[in-house]
MOPAC internal coordinates of N, CA, C and O (Angstrom, degrees):
PM7 1SCF
backbone

  N    0.0000 0     0.00 0     0.00 0    0    0    0
  C    1.5022 1     0.00 0     0.00 0    1    0    0
  C    1.5236 1   111.41 1     0.00 0    2    1    0
  O    1.2310 1   120.48 1   147.42 1    3    2    1
  N    1.3198 1   116.69 1   -32.58 1    3    2    1
  C    1.4877 1   119.54 1  -179.54 1    5    3    2
  C    1.4893 1   113.66 1   -64.27 1    6    5    3
  O    1.2310 1   121.56 1   155.77 1    7    6    5
  N    1.3686 1   114.62 1   -24.23 1    7    6    5
  C    1.4982 1   118.96 1  -179.15 1    9    7    6
  C    1.5163 1   108.75 1   -70.89 1   10    9    7
  O    1.2310 1   119.99 1   147.09 1   11   10    9
  N    1.3281 1   117.62 1   -32.91 1   11   10    9
  C    1.4891 1   119.19 1   179.47 1   13   11   10
  C    1.5197 1   112.18 1   -78.96 1   14   13   11
  O    1.2310 1   119.72 1   167.09 1   15   14   13
  N    1.3121 1   118.15 1   -12.91 1   15   14   13
  C    1.4592 1   122.35 1  -177.19 1   17   15   14
  C    1.5668 1   108.18 1   -66.24 1   18   17   15
  O    1.2310 1   122.02 1   -45.93 1   19   18   17
  N    1.3040 1   113.73 1   134.07 1   19   18   17
  C    1.5039 1   118.84 1   177.01 1   21   19   18
  C    1.5473 1   110.43 1   -66.23 1   22   21   19
  O    1.2310 1   120.18 1   -35.49 1   23   22   21
  N    1.2876 1   117.26 1   144.51 1   23   22   21
  C    1.4597 1   121.82 1  -179.66 1   25   23   22
  C    1.5030 1   107.46 1   -95.65 1   26   25   23
  O    1.2310 1   120.39 1   -96.67 1   27   26   25
  N    1.3352 1   116.86 1    83.33 1   27   26   25
  C    1.4702 1   120.85 1   174.18 1   29   27   26
  C    1.5221 1   108.75 1   -84.86 1   30   29   27
  O    1.2310 1   120.84 1   -23.97 1   31   30   29
  N    1.3030 1   116.00 1   156.03 1   31   30   29
  C    1.4527 1   122.58 1  -178.68 1   33   31   30
  C    1.5524 1   110.20 1   -65.78 1   34   33   31
  O    1.2310 1   120.86 1   146.99 1   35   34   33
  N    1.2930 1   115.97 1   -33.01 1   35   34   33
  C    1.4698 1   120.67 1  -178.08 1   37   35   34
  C    1.5577 1   110.51 1  -131.71 1   38   37   35
  O    1.2310 1   122.02 1   -19.58 1   39   38   37
  N    1.3243 1   113.73 1   160.42 1   39   38   37
  C    1.4395 1   119.64 1   178.46 1   41   39   38
  C    1.4980 1   112.89 1   -89.66 1   42   41   39
  O    1.2310 1   119.99 1    -4.73 1   43   42   41
  N    1.3123 1   117.62 1   175.27 1   43   42   41
  C    1.4454 1   124.59 1  -176.74 1   45   43   42
  C    1.5400 1   111.90 1   -57.10 1   46   45   43
  O    1.2310 1   123.08 1   137.17 1   47   46   45
  N    1.3083 1   111.71 1   -42.83 1   47   46   45
  C    1.4989 1   118.93 1  -179.90 1   49   47   46
  C    1.5394 1   110.91 1   -61.85 1   50   49   47
  O    1.2310 1   121.43 1   137.93 1   51   50   49
  N    1.3566 1   114.86 1   -42.07 1   51   50   49
  C    1.4820 1   119.36 1   179.09 1   53   51   50
  C    1.5252 1   112.10 1   -61.03 1   54   53   51
  O    1.2310 1   120.56 1   137.21 1   55   54   53
  N    1.3070 1   116.53 1   -42.79 1   55   54   53
  C    1.4730 1   120.26 1  -179.51 1   57   55   54
  C    1.5123 1   109.39 1   -66.53 1   58   57   55
  O    1.2310 1   119.59 1   142.85 1   59   58   57
  N    1.3050 1   118.38 1   -37.15 1   59   58   57
  C    1.4615 1   120.93 1   179.40 1   61   59   58
  C    1.5257 1   108.78 1   -60.97 1   62   61   59
  O    1.2310 1   120.42 1   133.67 1   63   62   61
  N    1.3794 1   116.81 1   -46.33 1   63   62   61
  C    1.4514 1   119.89 1  -179.59 1   65   63   62
  C    1.4836 1   113.12 1   -66.26 1   66   65   63
  O    1.2310 1   121.32 1   147.04 1   67   66   65
  N    1.3447 1   115.07 1   -32.96 1   67   66   65
  C    1.4955 1   120.39 1   178.88 1   69   67   66
  C    1.5281 1   108.75 1   -66.04 1   70   69   67
  O    1.2310 1   119.57 1   140.02 1   71   70   69
  N    1.3017 1   118.43 1   -39.98 1   71   70   69
  C    1.5189 1   119.60 1   176.63 1   73   71   70
  C    1.4740 1   112.86 1   -67.86 1   74   73   71
  O    1.2310 1   120.55 1   141.91 1   75   74   73
  N    1.3545 1   116.56 1   -38.09 1   75   74   73
  C    1.4390 1   118.23 1   175.12 1   77   75   74
  C    1.5421 1   111.57 1   -62.32 1   78   77   75
  O    1.2310 1   120.11 1   136.74 1   79   78   77
  N    1.3251 1   117.40 1   -43.26 1   79   78   77
  C    1.4061 1   122.65 1   178.27 1   81   79   78
  C    1.5342 1   113.80 1   -60.91 1   82   81   79
  O    1.2310 1   121.49 1   139.29 1   83   82   81
  N    1.3703 1   114.76 1   -40.71 1   83   82   81
  C    1.4534 1   119.42 1   174.97 1   85   83   82
  C    1.5067 1   112.39 1   -61.64 1   86   85   83
  O    1.2310 1   121.92 1   138.34 1   87   86   85
  N    1.3467 1   113.93 1   -41.66 1   87   86   85
  C    1.5007 1   119.06 1   176.90 1   89   87   86
  C    1.5079 1   113.26 1   -59.25 1   90   89   87
  O    1.2310 1   122.75 1   136.75 1   91   90   89
  N    1.3657 1   112.34 1   -43.25 1   91   90   89
  C    1.5310 1   117.16 1   179.50 1   93   91   90
  C    1.5190 1   110.77 1   -65.46 1   94   93   91
  O    1.2310 1   120.98 1   141.32 1   95   94   93
  N    1.3599 1   115.73 1   -38.68 1   95   94   93
  C    1.4475 1   118.39 1   177.47 1   97   95   94
  C    1.4995 1   110.80 1   -63.13 1   98   97   95
  O    1.2310 1   119.53 1   134.65 1   99   98   97
  N    1.3530 1   118.50 1   -45.35 1   99   98   97
  C    1.4027 1   122.50 1   178.75 1  101   99   98
  C    1.5207 1   111.75 1   -59.48 1  102  101   99
  O    1.2310 1   121.92 1   138.60 1  103  102  101
  N    1.3565 1   113.92 1   -41.40 1  103  102  101
  C    1.5299 1   117.96 1   178.19 1  105  103  102
  C    1.5240 1   109.81 1   -62.57 1  106  105  103
  O    1.2310 1   119.60 1   140.24 1  107  106  105
  N    1.2758 1   118.37 1   -39.76 1  107  106  105
  C    1.4645 1   120.55 1   178.52 1  109  107  106
  C    1.5383 1   112.75 1   -61.14 1  110  109  107
  O    1.2310 1   121.02 1   135.38 1  111  110  109
  N    1.2702 1   115.65 1   -44.62 1  111  110  109
  C    1.4860 1   117.35 1   178.24 1  113  111  110
  C    1.5154 1   111.19 1   -69.52 1  114  113  111
  O    1.2310 1   118.66 1   146.23 1  115  114  113
  N    1.3081 1   120.15 1   -33.77 1  115  114  113
  C    1.4630 1   121.40 1   176.64 1  117  115  114
  C    1.5342 1   108.00 1   -66.51 1  118  117  115
  O    1.2310 1   119.25 1   137.02 1  119  118  117
  N    1.3295 1   119.04 1   -42.98 1  119  118  117
  C    1.4462 1   121.41 1   179.26 1  121  119  118
  C    1.5297 1   110.65 1   -59.37 1  122  121  119
  O    1.2310 1   121.24 1   138.19 1  123  122  121
  N    1.3660 1   115.24 1   -41.81 1  123  122  121
  C    1.4670 1   118.73 1  -179.38 1  125  123  122
  C    1.5294 1   110.57 1   -66.33 1  126  125  123
  O    1.2310 1   120.70 1   147.37 1  127  126  125
  N    1.2971 1   116.27 1   -32.63 1  127  126  125
  C    1.5079 1   118.71 1  -179.14 1  129  127  126
  C    1.5366 1   112.28 1   -76.92 1  130  129  127
  O    1.2310 1   119.56 1   163.89 1  131  130  129
  N    1.2254 1   118.45 1   -16.11 1  131  130  129
  C    1.4987 1   124.23 1   178.91 1  133  131  130
  C    1.5065 1   113.12 1   -77.44 1  134  133  131
  O    1.2310 1   119.52 1   172.03 1  135  134  133
  N    1.2900 1   118.51 1    -7.97 1  135  134  133
  C    1.4768 1   122.69 1  -178.53 1  137  135  134
  C    1.5397 1   110.41 1   -59.00 1  138  137  135
  O    1.2310 1   121.99 1   -48.84 1  139  138  137
  N    1.3535 1   113.80 1   131.16 1  139  138  137
  C    1.4675 1   119.50 1   179.07 1  141  139  138
  C    1.5505 1   114.19 1   -90.60 1  142  141  139
  O    1.2310 1   121.79 1   162.05 1  143  142  141
  N    1.3377 1   114.17 1   -17.95 1  143  142  141
  C    1.4795 1   115.92 1   178.62 1  145  143  142
  C    1.5312 1   108.83 1   -77.15 1  146  145  143
  O    1.2310 1   120.97 1   -24.18 1  147  146  145
  N    1.3683 1   115.75 1   155.82 1  147  146  145
  C    1.4579 1   118.68 1  -179.97 1  149  147  146
  C    1.5022 1   111.95 1   -62.24 1  150  149  147
  O    1.2310 1   121.86 1   -37.84 1  151  150  149
  N    1.3490 1   114.04 1   142.16 1  151  150  149
  C    1.4620 1   123.71 1  -179.84 1  153  151  150
  C    1.5140 1   114.34 1    53.21 1  154  153  151
  O    1.2310 1   119.06 1  -156.07 1  155  154  153
  N    1.3542 1   119.40 1    23.93 1  155  154  153
  C    1.4349 1   123.06 1   177.07 1  157  155  154
  C    1.5199 1   112.62 1    64.87 1  158  157  155
  O    1.2310 1   118.44 1  -140.84 1  159  158  157
  N    1.3046 1   120.59 1    39.16 1  159  158  157
  C    1.4656 1   125.73 1  -174.62 1  161  159  158
  C    1.5038 1   112.26 1   -91.69 1  162  161  159
  O    1.2310 1   118.72 1  -161.32 1  163  162  161
  N    1.3637 1   120.05 1    18.68 1  163  162  161
  C    1.4236 1   122.05 1  -178.50 1  165  163  162
  C    1.5592 1   113.12 1  -108.17 1  166  165  163
  O    1.2310 1   121.13 1    13.78 1  167  166  165
  N    1.3107 1   115.45 1  -166.22 1  167  166  165
  C    1.4736 1   119.26 1   179.34 1  169  167  166
  C    1.4703 1   114.59 1   -60.27 1  170  169  167
  O    1.2310 1   119.29 1   136.33 1  171  170  169
  N    1.3025 1   118.96 1   -43.67 1  171  170  169
  C    1.4726 1   122.24 1  -176.91 1  173  171  170
  C    1.4786 1   111.10 1   -65.41 1  174  173  171
  O    1.2310 1   120.53 1   135.30 1  175  174  173
  N    1.3743 1   116.59 1   -44.70 1  175  174  173
  C    1.4774 1   118.64 1  -176.48 1  177  175  174
  C    1.4450 1   117.38 1   -76.94 1  178  177  175
  O    1.2310 1   120.69 1   152.02 1  179  178  177
  N    1.4146 1   116.28 1   -27.98 1  179  178  177
  C    1.4855 1   119.44 1  -174.74 1  181  179  178
  C    1.5102 1   113.58 1  -103.57 1  182  181  179
  O    1.2310 1   119.86 1   159.48 1  183  182  181
  N    1.3388 1   117.87 1   -20.52 1  183  182  181
  C    1.4575 1   121.19 1  -174.36 1  185  183  182
  C    1.4601 1   113.90 1  -120.48 1  186  185  183
  O    1.2310 1   119.58 1   114.51 1  187  186  185
  N    1.3343 1   118.41 1   -65.49 1  187  186  185
  C    1.4306 1   121.86 1  -172.62 1  189  187  186
  C    1.5038 1   114.51 1   -67.13 1  190  189  187
  O    1.2310 1   119.69 1   134.63 1  191  190  189
  N    1.3448 1   118.20 1   -45.37 1  191  190  189
  C    1.4657 1   120.95 1   179.99 1  193  191  190
  C    1.5015 1   111.63 1   -61.26 1  194  193  191
  O    1.2310 1   117.95 1   129.04 1  195  194  193
  N    1.3608 1   121.51 1   -50.96 1  195  194  193
  C    1.5051 1   119.07 1   176.60 1  197  195  194
  C    1.4747 1   115.30 1   -59.44 1  198  197  195
  O    1.2310 1   119.69 1   146.89 1  199  198  197
  N    1.3867 1   118.20 1   -33.11 1  199  198  197
  C    1.4421 1   117.41 1   178.15 1  201  199  198
  C    1.5517 1   110.84 1   -68.05 1  202  201  199
  O    1.2310 1   120.00 1   139.56 1  203  202  201
  N    1.2968 1   117.61 1   -40.44 1  203  202  201
  C    1.4847 1   121.06 1   175.58 1  205  203  202
  C    1.4712 1   112.57 1   -63.04 1  206  205  203
  O    1.2310 1   120.26 1   141.40 1  207  206  205
  N    1.3527 1   117.12 1   -38.60 1  207  206  205
  C    1.4743 1   119.40 1   178.68 1  209  207  206
  C    1.5195 1   109.72 1   -67.72 1  210  209  207
  O    1.2310 1   119.75 1   139.26 1  211  210  209
  N    1.3302 1   118.09 1   -40.74 1  211  210  209
  C    1.4805 1   121.12 1   178.39 1  213  211  210
  C    1.5624 1   109.31 1   -63.05 1  214  213  211
  O    1.2310 1   120.29 1   142.06 1  215  214  213
  N    1.2818 1   117.05 1   -37.94 1  215  214  213
  C    1.4789 1   118.60 1   176.15 1  217  215  214
  C    1.5430 1   110.54 1   -63.97 1  218  217  215
  O    1.2310 1   120.87 1   141.44 1  219  218  217
  N    1.2827 1   115.93 1   -38.56 1  219  218  217
  C    1.4841 1   119.79 1   177.16 1  221  219  218
  C    1.5589 1   111.52 1   -61.62 1  222  221  219
  O    1.2310 1   120.49 1   136.77 1  223  222  221
  N    1.3267 1   116.67 1   -43.23 1  223  222  221
  C    1.4746 1   119.88 1   176.72 1  225  223  222
  C    1.5219 1   112.06 1   -64.55 1  226  225  223
  O    1.2310 1   120.86 1   141.83 1  227  226  225
  N    1.3042 1   115.96 1   -38.17 1  227  226  225
  C    1.4511 1   118.87 1   178.74 1  229  227  226
  C    1.5560 1   110.34 1   -64.90 1  230  229  227
  O    1.2310 1   120.24 1   139.58 1  231  230  229
  N    1.3163 1   117.15 1   -40.42 1  231  230  229
  C    1.4809 1   121.33 1   176.10 1  233  231  230
  C    1.5143 1   110.07 1   -61.93 1  234  233  231
  O    1.2310 1   119.91 1   139.68 1  235  234  233
  N    1.3800 1   117.78 1   -40.32 1  235  234  233
  C    1.4436 1   121.99 1   179.83 1  237  235  234
  C    1.5527 1   111.20 1   -62.80 1  238  237  235
  O    1.2310 1   121.45 1   133.57 1  239  238  237
  N    1.3600 1   114.83 1   -46.43 1  239  238  237
  C    1.4358 1   118.10 1   177.17 1  241  239  238
  C    1.5527 1   113.66 1   -59.46 1  242  241  239
  O    1.2310 1   122.30 1   137.38 1  243  242  241
  N    1.3908 1   113.21 1   -42.62 1  243  242  241
  C    1.4702 1   117.11 1   173.30 1  245  243  242
  C    1.4985 1   112.27 1   -57.47 1  246  245  243
  O    1.2310 1   120.05 1   138.35 1  247  246  245
  N    1.3226 1   117.51 1   -41.65 1  247  246  245
  C    1.4702 1   121.94 1  -175.56 1  249  247  246
  C    1.5278 1   109.29 1   -65.97 1  250  249  247
  O    1.2310 1   120.42 1   140.99 1  251  250  249
  N    1.2949 1   116.81 1   -39.01 1  251  250  249
  C    1.4842 1   121.43 1  -179.57 1  253  251  250
  C    1.5310 1   111.41 1   -70.19 1  254  253  251
  O    1.2310 1   119.02 1   138.58 1  255  254  253
  N    1.2976 1   119.47 1   -41.42 1  255  254  253
  C    1.4479 1   121.49 1  -171.56 1  257  255  254
  C    1.5706 1   111.57 1   -92.86 1  258  257  255
  O    1.2310 1   119.85 1   173.72 1  259  258  257
  N    1.3565 1   117.89 1    -6.28 1  259  258  257
  C    1.4460 1   119.55 1  -178.37 1  261  259  258
  C    1.5291 1   111.05 1   -68.35 1  262  261  259
  O    1.2310 1   119.92 1   -50.76 1  263  262  261
  N    1.2975 1   117.76 1   129.24 1  263  262  261
  C    1.4441 1   122.94 1   179.94 1  265  263  262
  C    1.5207 1   109.07 1   -81.06 1  266  265  263
  O    1.2310 1   122.45 1   -36.02 1  267  266  265
  N    1.3325 1   112.92 1   143.98 1  267  266  265
  C    1.4530 1   120.72 1   176.75 1  269  267  266
  C    1.5257 1   109.48 1   -72.63 1  270  269  267
  O    1.2310 1   118.25 1   -37.18 1  271  270  269
  N    1.3460 1   120.93 1   142.82 1  271  270  269
  C    1.4325 1   124.51 1  -178.28 1  273  271  270
  C    1.5620 1   110.24 1   -67.30 1  274  273  271
  O    1.2310 1   119.71 1   153.07 1  275  274  273
  N    1.2916 1   118.16 1   -26.93 1  275  274  273
  C    1.4349 1   121.11 1  -179.04 1  277  275  274
  C    1.5035 1   115.22 1   -77.33 1  278  277  275
  O    1.2310 1   119.01 1   167.36 1  279  278  277
  N    1.3222 1   119.50 1   -12.64 1  279  278  277
  C    1.4838 1   122.27 1  -173.82 1  281  279  278
  C    1.5359 1   107.04 1   -85.80 1  282  281  279
  O    1.2310 1   120.10 1   180.00 1  283  282  281

């Protein structure tokens, strides 16, 4: 049966983590856009939003380098 299995670059678990990472990245950009100060010069635009975006990129790197359990 393993011969019929498609050879994807990543496993199902990797794709799940990639989608979670994309969601976190999107959330970070939304948080940055919610800033009420001009040009985003407040806490949301300068601190919280970039931290959330960094967390999203860390999740993406984890998703890419995570080994499949079947390997």
